[in-house]
VEXROVO-663524 format. One record per residue: residue number from 1; x, y, z of N, C-alpha, C in turn; residue in three letters. Coordinates in pm, 1 decimal, padded with zeros to 6 digits. Layout:
<sites>
SITE resi      n_X      n_Y      n_Z     ca_X     ca_Y     ca_Z      c_X      c_Y      c_Z resn
SITE  NUM        X        Y        Z        X        Y        Z        X        Y        Z  ALA
...
</sites>
This chain:
<sites>
SITE resi      n_X      n_Y      n_Z     ca_X     ca_Y     ca_Z      c_X      c_Y      c_Z resn
SITE    1  04518.6  07488.3  03961.5  04407.5  07485.0  04044.4  04337.4  07593.4  04082.1  MET
SITE    2  04214.4  07599.7  04020.2  04118.9  07717.9  04052.9  04108.4  07723.6  04175.5  SER
SITE    3  04097.9  07856.8  04279.1  04018.1  07917.5  04382.7  03909.2  07991.2  04394.8  THR
SITE    4  03864.5  07962.5  04222.1  03764.6  08059.8  04256.5  03596.5  07998.3  04264.4  GLN
SITE    5  03538.6  08091.1  04327.0  03414.2  08005.6  04389.5  03319.2  07945.2  04227.9  GLN
SITE    6  03254.5  07842.7  04263.6  03151.4  07804.3  04150.6  03022.4  07782.3  04276.8  SER
SITE    7  02892.8  07811.1  04142.8  02815.9  07737.0  04196.5  02780.0  07598.9  04236.9  SER
SITE    8  02828.6  07513.1  04156.8  02823.9  07381.5  04187.3  02941.9  07319.2  04266.7  THR
SITE    9  02929.1  07298.6  04377.1  03020.4  07232.1  04493.1  03044.1  07087.4  04481.0  LYS
SITE   10  03167.9  07041.4  04448.9  03215.9  06895.3  04434.1  03226.3  06816.7  04562.6  ASN
SITE   11  03203.4  06665.8  04594.4  03217.8  06600.4  04679.7  03321.2  06527.2  04638.0  ILE
SITE   12  03434.3  06484.1  04728.3  03527.2  06395.0  04691.2  03535.6  06293.6  04798.4  PHE
SITE   13  03542.2  06146.7  04769.0  03596.3  06087.7  04866.2  03665.1  06018.4  04846.8  VAL
SITE   14  03803.6  06049.0  04968.5  03912.6  05936.0  04963.0  03895.0  05790.9  05122.2  PHE
SITE   15  03941.8  05748.8  05088.9  03924.6  05625.4  05202.1  03926.6  05491.5  05144.6  GLY
SITE   16  03890.2  05371.0  05213.8  03929.0  05233.4  05218.1  03778.9  05178.5  05123.4  ASP
SITE   17  03771.8  05063.9  05154.8  03715.7  04980.3  05096.3  03566.2  05020.5  05162.6  SER
SITE   18  03561.3  05051.1  05308.5  03419.8  05108.8  05378.0  03367.9  05177.5  05294.5  ILE
SITE   19  03402.6  05319.1  05248.9  03383.0  05427.5  05200.8  03365.1  05359.4  05028.4  THR
SITE   20  03410.2  05276.2  04978.8  03412.4  05253.6  04873.4  03276.1  05144.3  04828.6  LYS
SITE   21  03192.3  05157.8  04961.5  03085.0  05061.1  04969.5  03107.5  04853.4  04923.6  GLY
SITE   22  03197.8  04826.3  05002.9  03259.0  04671.0  04981.5  03210.3  04616.6  05100.5  VAL
SITE   23  03103.3  04502.6  05047.4  03084.0  04361.1  05110.0  03150.7  04248.8  05086.0  VAL
SITE   24  03166.8  04158.0  05152.9  03167.4  03990.0  05121.6  03081.0  03886.7  05144.1  THR
SITE   25  03098.3  03835.5  05033.3  02972.0  03700.5  05016.5  03060.6  03628.4  04985.6  ILE
SITE   26  02996.3  03495.3  05016.5  03064.8  03325.9  05054.0  03070.5  03304.5  04884.5  PRO
SITE   27  03160.5  03220.1  04828.0  03195.8  03182.6  04717.3  03151.5  03048.1  04661.9  VAL
SITE   28  03077.9  03000.9  04619.3  03064.5  02851.5  04613.9  02986.4  02783.5  04721.2  ASP
SITE   29  02954.4  02871.3  04823.6  02917.2  02787.1  04956.0  03054.0  02759.2  05036.5  GLY
SITE   30  03173.4  02809.1  04985.5  03303.9  02777.4  05088.6  03322.6  02928.6  05165.7  HIS
SITE   31  03416.5  02896.9  05259.2  03440.3  02968.3  05323.1  03534.7  03116.5  05307.6  GLU
SITE   32  03629.7  03063.8  05203.3  03631.4  03164.9  05070.9  03531.9  03287.6  05061.5  SER
SITE   33  03604.7  03417.6  05066.2  03487.8  03524.0  05051.2  03558.3  03631.1  04883.3  LEU
SITE   34  03449.7  03691.9  04870.3  03462.1  03792.9  04733.7  03451.3  03934.7  04738.2  LYS
SITE   35  03528.1  03992.3  04714.8  03489.0  04118.6  04724.6  03396.0  04147.8  04637.3  TYR
SITE   36  03282.4  04254.3  04651.6  03227.5  04297.0  04567.6  03173.7  04426.8  04601.7  THR
SITE   37  03154.9  04506.4  04496.0  03122.5  04684.2  04559.7  02957.5  04671.4  04557.4  VAL
SITE   38  02914.4  04781.3  04645.5  02744.5  04790.2  04659.4  02762.7  04914.4  04550.2  ASN
SITE   39  02651.0  04903.6  04489.3  02657.2  04989.7  04355.0  02582.9  05126.7  04442.2  PRO
SITE   40  02543.8  05096.8  04514.2  02483.0  05242.1  04605.1  02576.5  05321.2  04697.0  GLU
SITE   41  02682.1  05265.0  04739.2  02760.2  05322.1  04785.9  02727.6  05372.2  04958.8  GLY
SITE   42  02849.2  05384.4  05033.1  02743.2  05453.1  05170.4  02772.2  05606.6  05163.8  ILE
SITE   43  02831.6  05679.3  05068.2  02840.2  05809.4  05044.9  02747.5  05869.3  04935.8  ILE
SITE   44  02729.5  05767.2  04832.9  02631.3  05861.2  04786.9  02491.5  05860.9  04784.3  ARG
SITE   45  02465.4  05735.2  04865.7  02298.2  05812.8  04933.7  02282.2  05866.8  05090.0  SER
SITE   46  02398.6  05938.3  05118.4  02395.2  06053.7  05203.6  02401.1  06160.0  05204.7  SER
SITE   47  02379.8  06178.8  05088.4  02345.0  06328.3  05059.5  02225.5  06376.4  04937.5  PHE
SITE   48  02186.4  06486.6  04978.6  02099.2  06541.9  04856.7  02196.1  06583.1  04775.4  HIS
SITE   49  02152.8  06565.1  04620.5  02270.1  06626.8  04553.3  02291.7  06770.2  04524.5  SER
SITE   50  02117.1  06838.7  04501.7  02106.2  06945.8  04495.5  02244.7  07015.5  04422.9  GLY
SITE   51  02225.5  06983.2  04257.7  02354.0  06997.9  04163.3  02480.1  07017.8  04198.8  GLY
SITE   52  02504.7  06927.9  04342.8  02662.8  06873.0  04386.8  02690.9  06730.4  04334.2  ASN
SITE   53  02813.0  06733.7  04288.7  02833.8  06603.1  04190.4  02955.0  06533.9  04284.8  ALA
SITE   54  02948.9  06425.4  04296.1  03050.3  06315.6  04389.2  03179.3  06206.5  04324.2  MET
SITE   55  03265.7  06230.4  04360.5  03389.6  06132.3  04291.0  03438.8  06068.3  04439.6  ARG
SITE   56  03362.3  05927.6  04403.2  03432.3  05855.4  04509.2  03579.8  05804.7  04484.1  ASN
SITE   57  03640.4  05838.5  04489.9  03808.9  05792.4  04479.1  03878.9  05677.6  04577.7  LEU
SITE   58  03758.9  05642.9  04677.5  03833.2  05536.0  04751.6  03892.0  05392.8  04698.7  SER
SITE   59  03963.0  05343.9  04775.2  04041.0  05205.7  04721.3  04044.3  05127.3  04775.1  ARG
SITE   60  04013.9  05023.1  04763.2  04023.4  04884.6  04849.2  04180.3  04830.8  04873.7  THR
SITE   61  04183.1  04862.7  05071.6  04302.9  04813.8  05071.2  04403.8  04954.4  05125.3  GLY
SITE   62  04344.5  05058.9  05070.3  04410.3  05199.3  05090.5  04467.8  05258.2  05258.4  SER
SITE   63  04577.5  05300.8  05259.0  04624.2  05334.6  05427.7  04610.7  05479.3  05375.9  THR
SITE   64  04625.1  05564.3  05491.0  04596.9  05727.3  05485.8  04715.1  05744.1  05407.6  VAL
SITE   65  04848.8  05690.4  05389.0  04966.8  05702.0  05323.3  04909.9  05750.8  05147.1  LYS
SITE   66  04831.6  05671.5  05114.1  04797.8  05624.4  04991.4  04682.2  05700.7  04932.9  GLN
SITE   67  04628.1  05760.0  05045.6  04537.0  05844.8  05055.8  04565.2  05976.5  05064.9  GLY
SITE   68  04668.4  06019.6  05098.1  04773.9  06138.1  05094.5  04836.8  06166.5  04965.2  LEU
SITE   69  04878.3  06072.1  04919.0  04922.8  06063.4  04772.4  04826.4  06086.0  04629.3  ASP
SITE   70  04697.0  06045.5  04682.9  04626.6  06036.7  04569.7  04554.6  06162.2  04567.2  LYS
SITE   71  04544.5  06201.2  04729.4  04467.8  06378.6  04690.6  04601.4  06448.8  04649.5  ILE
SITE   72  04697.1  06433.1  04661.9  04787.3  06530.9  04592.2  04815.5  06552.5  04445.7  ASN
SITE   73  04753.6  06416.1  04417.2  04733.2  06374.4  04281.0  04628.3  06424.1  04214.3  ARG
SITE   74  04501.7  06460.7  04272.9  04369.6  06531.7  04240.7  04352.3  06635.9  04295.2  HIS
SITE   75  04516.5  06707.7  04330.1  04466.2  06879.0  04396.4  04398.2  06978.8  04264.7  LEU
SITE   76  04437.4  06918.5  04168.7  04433.5  07029.0  04063.6  04300.7  07036.2  04043.7  SER
SITE   77  04214.7  06935.5  04081.6  04064.6  06900.8  04047.3  03956.2  06961.3  04141.3  GLN
SITE   78  04033.1  06989.4  04271.3  03965.1  07016.0  04407.7  03929.9  07186.6  04405.4  ILE
SITE   79  03798.4  07203.0  04395.0  03786.1  07330.6  04421.2  03755.2  07410.3  04546.2  GLN
SITE   80  03797.2  07515.4  04554.5  03749.9  07603.7  04717.4  03601.5  07545.2  04720.8  GLN
SITE   81  03579.5  07527.4  04844.5  03435.4  07484.6  04900.0  03390.3  07429.2  04862.0  GLY
SITE   82  03496.0  07268.2  04803.9  03444.3  07118.8  04758.0  03469.6  07091.2  04909.5  ASP
SITE   83  03364.8  06996.1  04935.6  03353.4  06908.8  05021.7  03446.9  06764.1  05018.4  THR
SITE   84  03534.2  06736.1  05118.3  03643.0  06644.7  05074.1  03625.1  06514.6  05186.3  ILE
SITE   85  03556.1  06411.0  05183.5  03528.9  06297.9  05288.7  03649.5  06232.5  05309.0  VAL
SITE   86  03724.0  06190.5  05428.6  03779.7  06078.6  05391.8  03796.0  05990.3  05535.4  MET
SITE   87  03826.5  05845.2  05501.4  03781.6  05751.4  05588.6  03940.8  05701.4  05613.4  GLU
SITE   88  04020.1  05646.6  05693.7  04125.8  05568.1  05681.5  04109.2  05517.1  05796.9  PHE
SITE   89  04226.1  05414.2  05844.6  04258.6  05366.2  05950.9  04273.2  05203.8  05954.0  GLY
SITE   90  04138.1  05151.0  05922.4  04146.9  05035.1  05877.0  04233.6  04943.8  05883.6  GLY
SITE   91  04313.3  04974.1  05761.5  04416.8  04866.2  05682.5  04555.2  04949.9  05784.3  ASN
SITE   92  04526.0  05071.0  05797.6  04659.9  05112.6  05896.8  04716.5  05025.2  05988.7  ASP
SITE   93  04610.3  04990.7  06056.9  04637.3  04956.1  06212.2  04667.3  04799.1  06172.6  CYS
SITE   94  04649.5  04734.0  06055.9  04636.5  04590.0  06033.1  04754.7  04578.2  06074.2  ASN
SITE   95  04794.4  04418.9  06048.0  04956.5  04346.2  06061.0  04945.4  04227.5  05974.7  PHE
SITE   96  05049.9  04221.1  05933.4  05118.2  04100.1  05816.7  05094.8  04021.9  05922.9  ASP
SITE   97  04979.5  03919.9  05936.0  04932.7  03814.0  05963.9  05004.4  03661.8  05932.7  TRP
SITE   98  05032.9  03654.8  05805.6  05129.8  03597.9  05765.2  05287.4  03564.7  05865.4  SER
SITE   99  05303.6  03704.0  05889.0  05450.6  03722.3  05911.6  05430.2  03693.4  06090.0  ALA
SITE  100  05342.8  03731.4  06146.7  05265.7  03653.2  06266.8  05273.2  03559.9  06317.5  VAL
SITE  101  05201.3  03489.2  06206.1  05169.7  03344.1  06225.5  05352.7  03279.2  06234.6  ALA
SITE  102  05420.5  03295.0  06125.7  05536.5  03249.1  06102.5  05630.6  03218.7  06229.0  ALA
SITE  103  05600.8  03378.4  06268.2  05715.0  03415.5  06378.6  05651.3  03464.3  06474.9  ASN
SITE  104  05573.4  03396.0  06597.2  05475.3  03483.0  06675.4  05549.5  03559.9  06826.5  PRO
SITE  105  05718.7  03507.7  06832.5  05761.0  03585.9  06930.4  05832.5  03706.1  06875.4  ASP
SITE  106  05833.9  03705.7  06730.5  05930.8  03856.8  06684.4  05825.0  03996.6  06727.4  ALA
SITE  107  05905.8  04109.0  06729.0  05809.7  04236.9  06732.6  05769.9  04251.3  06574.8  GLU
SITE  108  05604.4  04245.4  06562.9  05533.6  04336.2  06469.3  05459.9  04435.1  06471.6  HIS
SITE  109  05484.4  04536.4  06369.3  05451.8  04679.4  06335.4  05289.5  04677.8  06278.7  THR
SITE  110  05237.3  04747.3  06289.6  05105.6  04782.9  06207.8  05131.1  04798.4  06049.7  PRO
SITE  111  05081.4  04779.7  05990.3  05137.6  04855.4  05844.7  05129.6  04987.5  05840.3  ILE
SITE  112  05132.5  05077.9  05907.1  05154.4  05224.7  05897.2  05129.7  05266.4  06064.9  VAL
SITE  113  05224.4  05265.6  06153.6  05260.5  05288.8  06290.2  05140.8  05396.1  06354.3  PRO
SITE  114  05088.4  05420.2  06442.7  05004.5  05511.4  06493.2  05050.3  05617.6  06484.7  LEU
SITE  115  05165.2  05687.5  06503.9  05210.0  05804.9  06485.8  05266.1  05870.2  06305.8  ALA
SITE  116  05286.3  05780.3  06241.9  05269.1  05793.3  06140.8  05168.2  05812.7  06038.0  GLN
SITE  117  05054.7  05754.9  06101.5  04925.4  05753.8  06067.7  04867.0  05919.5  06073.1  PHE
SITE  118  04871.2  05983.6  06223.0  04828.5  06061.4  06283.0  04951.8  06155.0  06171.0  SER
SITE  119  05025.6  06179.4  06129.5  05157.7  06288.7  06089.2  05074.4  06260.9  05931.5  GLU
SITE  120  05059.6  06143.0  05850.6  04962.2  06145.3  05721.1  04857.1  06241.3  05720.9  PHE
SITE  121  04764.7  06181.7  05828.6  04654.2  06223.0  05825.5  04624.7  06397.6  05840.0  TYR
SITE  122  04718.3  06440.2  05904.0  04714.7  06578.3  05928.6  04798.1  06599.1  05805.5  SER
SITE  123  04895.4  06587.5  05748.8  04921.0  06601.3  05595.0  04809.8  06655.0  05508.9  GLN
SITE  124  04739.4  06548.8  05526.1  04609.8  06546.2  05427.4  04511.6  06667.0  05457.9  ALA
SITE  125  04479.9  06682.0  05581.2  04379.1  06778.7  05619.5  04456.2  06908.3  05589.9  VAL
SITE  126  04553.8  06938.6  05616.5  04669.3  07076.7  05612.9  04618.1  07078.7  05441.7  SER
SITE  127  04661.9  07018.5  05339.7  04676.3  07011.0  05195.5  04522.7  07080.9  05164.0  VAL
SITE  128  04427.5  07006.4  05202.9  04316.7  07042.2  05168.0  04258.3  07169.8  05189.9  LEU
SITE  129  04314.2  07173.1  05356.8  04281.2  07352.5  05374.6  04312.0  07462.0  05313.5  LEU
SITE  130  04435.5  07403.4  05281.2  04535.8  07535.3  05218.2  04487.7  07552.9  05078.0  SER
SITE  131  04393.0  07497.6  05015.0  04302.2  07499.1  04862.8  04167.5  07557.3  04885.3  VAL
SITE  132  04132.0  07611.9  05007.0  04027.5  07618.7  05046.4  03871.4  07517.8  05078.2  GLY
SITE  133  03930.5  07385.7  05059.8  03841.2  07277.7  05078.2  03784.2  07246.2  05220.3  ALA
SITE  134  03698.8  07167.0  05214.1  03658.8  07170.8  05357.3  03621.2  07009.8  05398.1  LYS
SITE  135  03760.3  06985.1  05444.1  03755.8  06825.1  05484.6  03681.1  06768.5  05590.0  PRO
SITE  136  03625.6  06633.8  05600.2  03504.6  06565.7  05691.0  03587.6  06407.8  05709.9  ILE
SITE  137  03606.2  06422.8  05855.3  03678.7  06283.2  05865.2  03553.9  06159.2  05911.3  LEU
SITE  138  03584.5  06055.6  05890.4  03512.5  05963.0  05955.7  03563.1  05872.1  06050.6  LEU
SITE  139  03487.8  05841.1  06191.2  03572.2  05718.1  06242.2  03549.3  05604.0  06183.4  SER
SITE  140  03606.6  05473.6  06226.7  03584.6  05371.4  06210.8  03491.8  05343.2  06245.3  LEU
SITE  141  03434.7  05210.2  06169.0  03319.8  05071.7  06225.4  03397.1  05064.3  06301.9  PRO
SITE  142  03287.4  04952.1  06399.2  03413.6  04856.8  06506.5  03396.8  04736.4  06470.2  ALA
SITE  143  03523.6  04645.4  06491.9  03517.9  04540.3  06455.4  03502.1  04446.7  06511.0  LEU
SITE  144  03482.8  04325.8  06500.1  03430.5  04211.8  06586.5  03524.2  04134.9  06596.2  LEU
SITE  145  03596.3  04098.4  06682.1  03749.6  04075.1  06738.8  03758.4  03905.7  06659.3  PRO
SITE  146  03642.9  03821.1  06732.6  03647.2  03672.3  06691.4  03596.9  03656.7  06578.1  GLN
SITE  147  03547.5  03685.4  06465.0  03506.3  03691.9  06343.8  03659.4  03746.0  06260.0  ARG
SITE  148  03702.5  03853.3  06289.8  03846.7  03893.3  06268.5  03935.4  03822.6  06242.3  PHE
SITE  149  03927.2  03757.6  06346.8  04081.9  03647.3  06414.7  04052.9  03537.1  06339.2  PHE
SITE  150  03901.6  03474.6  06323.1  03880.7  03385.5  06253.1  03921.9  03404.6  06136.8  ASP
SITE  151  03874.6  03504.2  06024.4  03917.3  03562.1  05903.1  04072.3  03531.6  05852.8  TYR
SITE  152  04108.8  03625.8  05938.2  04288.6  03690.0  05899.0  04350.5  03530.2  05950.9  VAL
SITE  153  04343.0  03457.5  06051.4  04400.2  03309.4  06074.7  04357.7  03225.7  05981.4  SER
SITE  154  04304.9  03210.5  05896.9  04222.0  03094.6  05761.5  04361.3  03074.9  05688.8  ARG
SITE  155  04426.0  02925.9  05718.4  04492.6  02885.8  05621.0  04650.4  02910.0  05699.0  ASN
SITE  156  04663.4  02982.5  05798.7  04764.1  03030.0  05900.9  04793.6  02935.1  06017.4  LEU
SITE  157  04862.2  02969.0  06076.9  04871.2  02850.8  06250.9  04801.4  02938.5  06318.2  ASN
SITE  158  04688.1  02936.8  06396.1  04574.3  03004.0  06455.3  04663.3  03005.4  06607.1  ARG
SITE  159  04674.5  02914.4  06621.9  04787.1  02879.8  06764.3  04897.0  03017.7  06772.0  ASP
SITE  160  04969.6  03009.6  06658.6  05057.2  03148.9  06661.6  05015.6  03243.2  06682.5  ASN
SITE  161  04941.2  03277.3  06596.7  04844.1  03439.6  06618.6  04808.3  03447.6  06726.8  ILE
SITE  162  04741.2  03350.2  06794.3  04644.1  03413.5  06922.7  04761.2  03369.3  07054.2  LEU
SITE  163  04884.5  03332.6  07021.6  04990.3  03348.4  07132.2  05036.3  03482.1  07081.0  ARG
SITE  164  05106.5  03531.0  06964.2  05117.6  03672.1  06970.1  05018.5  03773.3  07024.2  TRP
SITE  165  04891.9  03744.5  07004.1  04771.2  03844.9  07078.9  04764.2  03807.3  07185.9  LEU
SITE  166  04861.1  03732.7  07290.2  04848.6  03706.6  07420.2  04739.5  03668.1  07458.6  GLY
SITE  167  04677.2  03546.9  07374.1  04594.6  03443.9  07425.8  04445.1  03553.7  07434.6  GLY
SITE  168  04439.6  03647.9  07411.9  04320.1  03764.1  07365.2  04268.8  03796.0  07241.1  ASP
SITE  169  04167.7  03756.2  07146.0  04161.2  03808.1  07021.0  04075.6  03953.3  07069.8  VAL
SITE  170  04023.1  04018.3  07165.8  04022.9  04114.3  07179.2  04146.7  04226.7  07139.7  CYS
SITE  171  04264.3  04206.7  07167.1  04404.6  04256.4  07164.1  04336.1  04327.1  07015.3  PHE
SITE  172  04308.6  04267.4  06921.5  04264.9  04358.6  06781.5  04165.9  04465.6  06796.7  ILE
SITE  173  04070.0  04404.0  06846.2  03982.6  04528.9  06860.1  04065.6  04649.4  06934.9  SER
SITE  174  04119.6  04571.1  07046.2  04149.8  04736.6  07106.8  04235.2  04809.7  07059.7  ASN
SITE  175  04310.8  04732.2  06962.2  04414.8  04802.4  06908.9  04375.0  04893.6  06758.0  TRP
SITE  176  04242.6  04863.8  06728.7  04201.0  04919.2  06625.3  04119.9  05021.9  06679.7  HIS
SITE  177  04094.2  05046.6  06799.8  04019.8  05159.3  06899.9  04132.0  05266.0  06884.8  GLU
SITE  178  04269.5  05245.8  06915.4  04337.8  05367.7  06916.1  04344.2  05434.6  06804.0  LYS
SITE  179  04331.9  05391.4  06690.5  04358.7  05466.6  06542.8  04211.1  05536.6  06566.7  TYR
SITE  180  04110.2  05482.6  06608.5  03976.3  05536.2  06573.6  03959.7  05661.4  06671.1  ASN
SITE  181  04056.6  05633.5  06794.4  04050.6  05790.7  06898.5  04122.1  05857.5  06817.2  LEU
SITE  182  04241.9  05823.2  06789.8  04312.7  05909.8  06729.9  04269.9  05988.3  06593.1  GLU
SITE  183  04165.1  05958.5  06538.7  04072.9  06068.7  06439.4  03999.1  06129.5  06493.5  ILE
SITE  184  03939.1  06091.3  06630.3  03881.4  06210.5  06688.9  03974.3  06323.4  06755.2  PHE
SITE  185  04099.7  06261.0  06810.2  04198.5  06325.0  06818.4  04229.5  06475.2  06727.9  LYS
SITE  186  04269.2  06422.9  06612.8  04274.3  06475.2  06497.1  04198.4  06580.9  06478.3  LEU
SITE  187  04016.3  06555.0  06492.4  03963.7  06645.4  06443.0  03969.9  06774.5  06531.5  GLY
SITE  188  03973.2  06704.8  06667.4  03973.0  06810.7  06752.1  04087.5  06914.7  06765.4  SER
SITE  189  04242.5  06905.4  06715.9  04328.5  06966.9  06705.4  04335.0  07038.1  06547.1  GLN
SITE  190  04264.8  06961.7  06460.1  04262.2  07017.5  06327.8  04172.1  07111.2  06320.6  LEU
SITE  191  04070.0  07110.1  06357.8  03936.4  07190.3  06395.2  03887.4  07153.0  06294.5  ASN
SITE  192  03854.0  07013.4  06223.2  03761.0  06959.0  06133.8  03670.3  06878.4  06197.5  VAL
SITE  193  03511.1  06888.6  06133.0  03451.4  06791.1  06139.9  03472.4  06636.0  06123.6  PRO
SITE  194  03427.4  06561.2  06253.8  03404.9  06398.4  06229.5  03296.5  06353.6  06253.2  VAL
SITE  195  03258.3  06279.9  06150.6  03144.7  06181.5  06182.1  03132.7  06091.2  06230.5  ILE
SITE  196  03104.1  06042.4  06378.7  03100.6  05927.3  06448.5  02983.2  05834.5  06358.7  ASP
SITE  197  03070.6  05723.8  06306.1  02974.2  05608.2  06258.5  03048.4  05499.2  06306.3  ILE
SITE  198  03108.1  05488.1  06420.4  03119.3  05405.7  06529.5  03039.9  05351.2  06688.3  THR
SITE  199  02974.9  05522.4  06708.0  02843.4  05468.9  06807.7  02725.7  05417.4  06729.8  SER
SITE  200  02715.1  05490.3  06609.3  02567.6  05435.3  06579.1  02562.1  05276.7  06534.4  VAL
SITE  201  02700.7  05186.9  06524.9  02665.8  05055.3  06516.7  02659.7  05029.4  06625.2  LEU
SITE  202  02751.1  05030.9  06760.2  02770.4  05002.9  06906.1  02670.1  04951.3  06967.3  LEU
SITE  203  02581.3  05097.3  06956.9  02449.3  05069.7  06986.1  02378.7  04993.0  06961.7  GLU
SITE  204  02379.5  04916.0  06876.7  02277.4  04850.2  06804.0  02308.9  04679.4  06876.2  ARG
SITE  205  02170.3  04599.9  06891.4  02166.7  04486.9  06979.0  02226.7  04364.7  06855.0  ARG
SITE  206  02250.7  04282.4  06909.0  02299.0  04197.5  06796.9  02371.2  04245.2  06671.8  ASN
SITE  207  02480.2  04340.2  06724.7  02594.7  04414.7  06635.1  02621.1  04289.9  06491.2  LEU
SITE  208  02630.6  04155.9  06514.9  02708.3  04054.0  06424.5  02590.2  04103.8  06309.4  GLY
SITE  209  02488.6  04086.2  06323.7  02410.8  04096.8  06219.5  02429.5  04206.0  06103.0  ASP
SITE  210  02500.6  04311.6  06137.3  02516.2  04416.8  06055.7  02678.0  04386.8  05992.9  TYR
SITE  211  02717.2  04278.3  05994.0  02875.5  04287.5  05945.6  02882.4  04122.7  05866.0  TYR
SITE  212  02971.3  04132.1  05792.1  03008.3  04029.7  05671.3  03083.8  03975.4  05773.9  CYS
SITE  213  03128.9  03824.7  05712.9  03158.7  03733.3  05806.5  03291.7  03734.9  05848.6  PRO
SITE  214  03384.2  03853.5  05781.2  03549.3  03871.8  05839.8  03530.2  03946.9  05906.4  ASP
SITE  215  03414.2  04020.2  05989.9  03395.7  04119.8  06108.9  03466.6  04255.5  06079.4  GLY
SITE  216  03511.7  04263.4  05975.4  03572.2  04436.9  05957.0  03482.9  04541.8  05894.8  MET
SITE  217  03415.4  04451.3  05778.3  03298.2  04514.2  05661.3  03146.5  04518.2  05737.4  HIS
SITE  218  03091.9  04632.4  05698.0  02951.1  04632.8  05743.1  02894.1  04604.0  05631.2  PRO
SITE  219  02815.4  04527.6  05656.7  02691.7  04431.8  05538.4  02566.3  04546.6  05505.2  ASN
SITE  220  02540.7  04510.7  05425.6  02413.9  04607.7  05332.5  02366.4  04686.9  05415.6  ALA
SITE  221  02268.9  04616.6  05557.9  02254.2  04658.8  05666.5  02287.7  04760.2  05739.9  SER
SITE  222  02439.5  04720.0  05781.4  02562.5  04783.9  05832.1  02569.1  04929.2  05756.9  GLY
SITE  223  02593.8  04907.7  05619.4  02607.7  05007.4  05551.4  02532.4  05164.2  05557.3  GLN
SITE  224  02344.3  05085.6  05513.8  02270.1  05146.2  05537.9  02249.8  05236.2  05647.6  ALA
SITE  225  02291.0  05212.1  05784.4  02285.8  05246.2  05899.4  02425.2  05368.8  05909.6  ILE
SITE  226  02527.2  05327.8  05861.7  02689.4  05452.7  05813.8  02574.5  05531.3  05737.6  ILE
SITE  227  02521.5  05534.4  05635.8  02505.8  05613.4  05497.7  02352.8  05707.0  05630.9  ALA
SITE  228  02275.8  05692.4  05742.2  02198.2  05776.3  05721.5  02249.1  05836.0  05862.9  GLU
SITE  229  02371.5  05776.2  05904.6  02396.3  05891.3  06002.2  02493.7  05971.4  05951.8  VAL
SITE  230  02548.6  05996.1  05833.2  02622.3  06070.3  05744.5  02521.4  06153.4  05714.0  VAL
SITE  231  02402.5  06132.4  05626.1  02298.3  06195.0  05592.5  02273.0  06288.8  05686.6  ALA
SITE  232  02243.2  06255.7  05820.7  02160.9  06316.3  05933.9  02249.6  06429.3  05966.1  GLN
SITE  233  02381.3  06419.8  05971.6  02526.6  06508.2  05992.7  02467.1  06633.8  05916.8  SER
SITE  234  02428.5  06640.7  05796.8  02399.0  06742.7  05734.9  02527.5  06838.7  05650.7  GLY
SITE  235  02657.0  06741.0  05661.5  02749.1  06824.7  05635.4  02816.8  06804.4  05505.9  LEU
SITE  236  02734.2  06728.0  05445.3  02746.3  06689.1  05323.6  02677.7  06789.6  05231.3  LEU
SITE  237  02542.1  06823.0  05278.2  02465.5  06896.8  05184.5  02522.7  07083.2  05209.5  ASP
SITE  238  02617.9  07095.5  05306.8  02616.9  07248.5  05339.3  02705.2  07318.3  05248.8  SER
</sites>
């Protein structure tokens, strides 16, 4: 692994479907959804190349643990001064909704519990800093709880899921926000920048106009807003 300065700085992106640029579209007029990749991507349209090269290694469904594993696999390709954008949390905080629907009285834990989420994310940042890279964290886009509930409960026992949620679908977005707040805490504790893509969406009236029907993926308009705030940060051009 080279630690020499290079005139060309690379930008690596490790994340999930948000940074991959995934949107959902109806299939044959039905409510089933198909994932398709936005060819422009969120991050690719967020920086002026200036000779820089970008590799988007995001993967739909990825958790921060899987992201850490991928960073370690690609570590030999990361040079001193490279910028590393990371966006994780949406899958980490999610639950096995089939299990919830089958047994709403049981205790269910998220895919990656919050303490482990923080630990794995800290490890990822530490590994990158150790080779002289520049990590940047992205916050999470807000979650639309009713849409998300309708999406994850399709073909499942909705009443059981709602019962486990305590009768309030906002429990989902509240839980999601706990992980989002943890990202800001990590940025402060580890002294790495966090680009806030949450607030720029929340300040929009008619927020639903910027989201896919599943309530978790920003649509093309939402992605454009995210790309703009990332570009305005100037962090990818430094």
